[in-house]
N, C-alpha and C positions, 0 to 999 in steps of 0.2 A: 563549406562556409567558414571553416576554421583555418587559422594560420598554422597553429601547432596542434598536433594530435598525440595521444598516448602511444608510445612504442614499447612493446613487451620485451623484457629482458628475462628470458626463461630461467637462466641460472640463478636468479635472485627470487624466483617465485615459490611461495609456499602453498599455492593452490587454495587460498582461503576464499576466493571469489568475492571479496569485499568490493573490488573495483566495479564489478558488474552490479552488485547490490545497490550501490549509491548512484549509479549513472542515471542522470535525469532524462536521458533520451534513448536509453536501451541500445547504445551503439557499441558497447563493449560486452562480450559474452564468452563464457567458458565453453569449450567443446570437448567431449569425450569421443575419441576415434579408435577404431580397430586398425590393425596393421594394413588390412585390405583397403580401408577407407583412406588411410594416409597415403597409400600408393597412388591414389587418384587426385590427391590434393595439388593445388597450384604450386608452381615453383616458388621457393622461398618460404614455404610454410615451416614454422618452427614448432616443435613439440618436445615434451618431456614425459618420462614415465609417470603414469597416473598413480598417485598415492592411494593405496587400498584397493586398486583394481589391476591385478597382474595381467599383463598382455595388452593393456589399454594405454593409449596415449592421450595427453592433455595439452590443450592449446588455449590461449587467450586471443580472441579475434576482435578487430576494431574496424568499424565502418568509417573509412576516411572521409567519405562524402557527406555523411549525416552527423558526424561529430561536431559539436559546437565549440570544442576546445576549452571547456570550463576548467578542466584539471582536477575535478573532484576525485576521480579515480586514483590519480597519482598522489593526491593529498592523503587518502586513507590507506594507501598501500603500505603494509608493514615491512615488506621486503626481507632481506637477510643481512645480518651483520652491518646494518647501517646503510645498505645499498638497496634502493627501490627496484621493484620488478617492473615498474612503469615510469618512463621518463617522457616528458613532452618534447616532441621533435617536429621538424618542418613537414607540413602536410604534403607538399608537392614532391618532396624527396621520398615519401613513404606511401604514395598513392596506391602502390601495389597491394597494400594491406586490404584494400576493398575487395579484391578478388578472393582473398583468403576468407574474409568475413562472409561473402556471398556463398562460398563453398560450404562453410560451417553451418549456415542457415538451412541448408538442404539436408543436413544429417539429422535424422530423427533422434529424439531423446530415448536413450536405451532403458528398458525396464529394469535391468540389473543395476544401472547407475542410480535410478530413482529409489530402488530398494535399499541400496547401500547408503546413500546420502539422503536422508528423509527430507521431503519437500518443506516441512515445517521448521527447517533450520536455515541459517544464513547461507551456508555452503550449498546445501541440497536444493534450496529454492531457485538458485541461479542456473541449475541445469535444466529447469523448466523454461519453455519458450515464453518470453514476455509478450503479452497480447496488447501492449500499449508501447508503441515505438515511434521514434522520430517525430515527436510532437513539436508544436510551435512554442513551447515554454522557453523562458529566458535561460541562458547558459547558467548552469549551477542552481537551477530551480530547486526549492526545498519541497515542493508539493509532489512532483511527478515520481520521485523514487518510491513514495508510499503507494500511489495508485498503481504503478507498474508492478510492485510486489504483490498487491492484491490480485492482479490479473494472472500472475504466475502461479498463485495458489489455487484460485477458483475460476479463472477466466473462461474455461471451457463450458461453464454452466452458470455464469453470472448475468444478472440484469442490473443495469446502472441507471438511476434517476439522478441527473446532474443539475444542480442549481446554476443559474446564470452567474457568471463571475469568471475569474481566471481559469478555473478548472473546466469551464465550458468552452473557453476560447482555445486553450491548448488541447482540449478534449475533442473539439470538432470545429475547425475552421473550414466551414463548407466552401467548396464541395468535397473536401478531403476529410479524412478522419485518421488519427493515429491508432485507433483501436483496430485490431486485426484478428486473423483466425489461425488456428494451428493446422497441422497437416490433414486433420480429419474434417476441416472446414468448420470447426467449433470456435466460437469467440464470444466476447461480451455483447449483449444486446444493450445498446446505449440510447438514451433519449434525454433531451434538455427541456427542462420546464422553466417556468417563470421564477424569479428570485424568491417570491413570497410564499409559494406553495409547493416547493420541491419535495418536502417530506411527505405531504399528502399524495403527491404524484407517484412517488415510490411505493407508498402504501397501497395505492390503487393497482400498481403493477403486481404487488404481492397477492392481493385479493383475487385478481384476474387469474393468476397462476393457480391459486388454490382451487378456484371454481373449475377450471379446465381439468386439473389433475384429479379432482374428486370424481368427475364424470368418467375419466379414463380408468380410474381405480375400480369403479363399479363395473365397467366393461371387462376389465381383467378378471375380476371376481366371477363374472358370469361365464367367461371362457374356462376358468379353472374348475368350475362346477359342472361344466358340460360333459355329458357322457361320451360325446364324439371326440373330445380332445385327446390327443396322444399323451403318453407318459412324458415325452420331452416337453411338450407345450405346457402341461400341468406343472412340471418342475420349474420351468422358466417363469410361469405366472406366480408361483408360490415364492420364488426368490425375489421377484419384484415387490410383492406385497410385504414380505418380511423386512425389506430394506426401504420401504416407502419414504421414511423420514430420515434417511441415513446419508445424505449428501453424495459423495463420490461413489460409494458402493452401490447406491441406487442407480447412478449413471451406468455402471458396468452391468447391473441387472437389467436395465432398460435396453441396452444393446443386445443382450442375450434374448430378451423377450421379443424384440423386433425380428431377430434372426430366426427365432422359432416360429413366429407367426407369418412371416413372409411366404406367400404361396398358398396360404390357407384360403379356402373359398367362402367361409362364413363372413357375413357382413360386419359383424362385431369385430372380428380380427382385422378386416380391411380398414375399419375406422381407426383402430388402435395404431396400425402401421401408418396410416395417412397422417396421424397426429403425433408421430414419434418424437418430434422435436419438443413436445410438451411433457413427455413421460417422466423424465428425470427431475429430481428435486433441484430447484434452482437456488442459487445464492443471491439473495436480493440485497443490493447496496444502494445507499443514498449518499452521493458525494456533494460537497460544497465547502465554501470558505466560512470564516468566522462572521463576516458581514451578514451572511444568510443565517447561520445557525444560532448566533448570539443575538442577532437583531431582527431583521425583517422577517425571517422565517421561523423565529423561535417558537411561536405558538404552535406551528405545525410539527416541529421537532418534538416538542413536549407532548403533543397529542399522540404522535406515532409511538414514542417511547412508552407512553402510558398504556398503549393498547395491549401490551403483552405478547404481540405477534413476533414471529421469528424474522426480524428485519435488522439490517446493519447500517448504522449511520457513521460515515467517516467525515470528520471536520478537518480541513487543512487550515490550521490556525496560524495566520501571518500577523495577527493582532492589528489588522488594518484592512480596509477595503482596497485590496491590491489592484483590481482590474480597472477601477474608475478614478485612479489618480492618487490614491493613498488617503482616503478619508478616515477619520477616527471611527472606531466601532466599539461596542461594549466589551470587546476583547482587548482593546488598547489599554496599556497599563499607565499608572500614574506617572506624569512627567514626560511622557512621549509626545513629540510634536507630530501633528498630522493635520490635514485639512479639517477645519471646524474645531481644531485644538492647537492652533498655531502658537499659543502661549504656553503649551504644555497641558496635557489632560489633568484635570483636577481630581477626578474620581478613580477608584481602583477598578481592576478588571472583574468582570462578572464570573462567578464560579459555576460554570455550566456543568462541570463534572459533579460538583457537590449537589446540584439540583437533581441531576439524574440519579445519583446514588441514593437520594432520599426515598425513592420509590421502593428500594429494597430488592426488586426483581429485574433490574436492568443491569446488564454487563457494562462496566465503564472502565476505560483505560486512557491514560495519558502517555504518549510515547514521544521520543525524540531519537530518531535513527542514529545520528552521529554519536549520541551519548551512550547508547546501548543497542548494538545491532541485534543481539539475541532477544532482548525484551520486546523489540518492535515486532519481529515475526511471530514470537510467542503470543503476544497480545492479539494480533490480527487473527491467528489460528484459533485462539480460545474464543474470541468474539463470534466468529463464524460458526463454531461448533456449539455455542450456547443456544439452546432451543427457545430463545426468547429475544427481546429487543437488546441491541447492543449499541454503545456509543464509544467511538474512538476519537480522541482529540490529539492530532499530530502537530507538533511544533514544526513550523515551516519557515525558515529564513527566506526573506524576500528582497528583491532588488530595492524595494521601497524603504528597507531598513537602513540602507546606506552603510553596509558593513565595511569598515575601513580596510579589513584584510582582503576584501573582494569576495565575489560569489564563489570562487574556487574553494574558499574555506567555509562554505555553508555548513558542512558536516562538523567541522571544528567548532563553529559557532554554536551548534546544537550541544556539543559536548561541554563547552564552557558555560552555556546557559544552565545546564543541570549541575555542573560542578559548583557553581556559585550560589545555587538555590533560586535562580530566576525562574526556572521551570522545573517541575517535579514529574518523575515517571512513577506510575503506580497502576495497579490492576484491582478491580473489584469484581469478583466472580461469584454470583449468588449460588452457582451450582458446585462450587469447589467443596471438597471434603476437608474439614478442618478450617484453616484460616481462609476467610473469604476476601480479605483485603491484604494486598501485598504492596508494600512501599519499596519500589525498586531503586529509588534514588538514595544515595548515601547522605549522611549529614554534610551539609554544604561546607566546603573548605576554600573555594575560590574567592577572588576579590570582586565583590559585587559591583562596586562603583567603577572599577576598571572595565568590567563588562559593559556597563551602560555607556561609558565614555568611548567604547569601541564601535558605536553605531551612531550615525548622523542623526537618526530620529531622536536620540537623547542629547547627543553632543551639541546639536544646533541650539538648544535652549541654554545650555551651559555657556555658549559663546555669546548669545544674545542677551541673556539675563541671568548672570551667575548666581545672584542672590536667590532668585526664585527657583532656579535649577537645584541648588543645594537643598532647599526646603522640600521640593517635590521628590527629588531622588532619595532623600533620607526616608520620606514617607513610603516610597516604592519598596525600599529595602526592608523597612519595618513590616510592611504588608506581606512580603515574601517570608519573613521569619514566622509571622503569625500563621501563614498558610502551612508551612512545614510542621509547625507545632500541632496544628489541627489534624494533619495527615498522620502524625505519630499517635494521636489519640484514637484514630480509626483503626490503627494496628491493634491497639488494646481492645477496642470495642468489638472488632470482628476477628479476633484471634482464634486460636484453637478452641473448639467447643468441647 
């Protein structure tokens, strides 16, 4: 569907994997190959020696047929000495890259690569298979890179409750779905709820999991205490019980438990094996946009966060109802034009993060991938690891914003938003030792008004009513300064104990 696609220039590649990290459609992926695997690769496959992995080869592969041609990958590529490792080139002239991509997809992620490059890092996360791929999102979408990253970190054991909106459209345009499975057949369990009750829907998923796992845990305890159980079975049972609330390690223990119990004749063992898909601790996520989280579904979001349960809420904040034509939401900022705010929104943006932090026991983070690649993956990993409710609010540039640079510069727009203070990155972790609040954004230095002028949602008001625009834009900037000052106070309030 793209006229131009990214073409890899291996001599300029530093193997940072940023291109794969920001790709909205999971069409560009790094591959680690052995010499034996490379010998079976399609003709024309380019590789370079893999940094930190002697004897291993590295390649960047591109799906020519699935790429939307947005150029986000080439935009963020640092390259070498001023030369990019990715350049956009004619799709038809480079269609052979599809065979290389298909070949790379069949190569399993190697344990030694995962051990060397930790999954909770920008580079390491991209060696994991994305379990969200080839979605129907707009070229350059700001939402899907976040969702894709979550599936790379936890997709083999995650449940997703998805609010109606853009994320449910690119997330499941029936009868197809972009959510997929890994080589073991493991992938996210996804379901779409109504707009107004998605948080409660996800909470119901969590309670159902807990009830099933509680029953299975009791059965495992029964087997472990049985005089007839072998030493191997007892050991497997104990490892499962010891890691019951430990995420990925419990998944490994679950596999060992099933292997030990398969073939056993007791009815309890048979029931455990029959329900093996429910053994491992699941990672429960609730996805949705700001129209859902700030507006229609806010009561449910608040209720679920207040529950104290181990559930993760991801808000794709486009500051507008993206999927229904661009209506104003409570996330829309002062002066922005949108449907129902054609003359510029008069009131400021709701502080959803501040409301959640007021509980004191909710993990809260604001992230913007293009502004800080490391902070994004760190916040997502921390939120999932936190044994209580978590809220992540992710800044997501949208086609409704009318970014003058184009959606190929969505990641750049995220960086500019943080640089000028329009958006702030931070993390509040109640479980952290020492400082519980971390302000990851530096003191704003960018031109705030130039940033607003770079998007049609603001610039339209400036052209239609310059006097009103000047007034509202000044108010917008003043509110941003107040917000940053408030965040700096939180640094003092929740500093080292």
